[in-house]
N, C-alpha and C positions, 0 to 999 in steps of 0.2 A: 337216238337225239343225237343233234350235231353242236360241235362245240368248236371254236373259232378261240386258236389261242394262239402267242407269240413273246418278241420281244419288240421293244420298241428304244431308242437312243431320242433323250431331249437335250439340246443343246442351250446353254445362257450364257449370255457374257456378264461375269460378275465385278467387273472392273477394268480401268485405264490404265497402264504400264508407261512411265516413260524411258525407254532402254534405244539403246543402239542396236541394230537387226546385224546378225552374223552373216545374212545372205549379201544386203544391199547396200550394207556399211553405213544407212545413216543415221540418226539422233532422228526417233521415231515415237509415236504412240504406239501402243501396242496391244492387245486385248484378250485379256485371259479370260478361258472361256472353260465352262464345268459343264460338263459330259456327263451324262447321268441316263443308267440302262434299266428296263421294269419293265416286267413280267405280265403280258394284258392277256385279257379273256373279255372277247366279244369288243375288241380295239378299247378296251377301258384298263388303263395302267392298274395294277394293283399292289405289286412288291417289287420295290426296290432292287435288283442284283448288284449292282454295283457303279462305280462312278469314274472317271478320269479327268485331269486338268491339262491344257493347252494354251499357249501363246503363241497369237496368230499377229504378224505384221502388218499394220493396215497399209503399206506401202505395196507392198512386194508378194503378199500373201505369204510368206514363210510361215511354215507352225510346227512349232515343237514343244516337247511333251513339257509337261512340269508336275509340281509336288501339291499335295495338299496344304503345304507350307505359304502355297501364296494366297490363299484365302484367309489367312492369320496376317500376312504382311498389308492385302488392303485394307482391312478392318480396322489395324491399329492407328492409320493415320487419321480414322472416321471417329474413332472412341476418343482421341485427344481434341479434336475438334469438337466434337461435343460437350468434352470435359470443361473447356477454357471459358 
């Protein structure tokens, strides 16, 4: 019997941040990206293995490692806007 299994990464943009880039030194909008790794069987993602966060400058493309707190920071303004 043949089994096809492996790992796959899926990345999605979870929000936009207005910050100054450390490489191009311009105030710009940067994308917060969440990457999730999955264990796959027959190319179907079944089990999430782990994830990471990154922030990418939309002008120069510099990508720096982020923390899970980024997701909480992006959710806070949305919650305040919905409650107002």
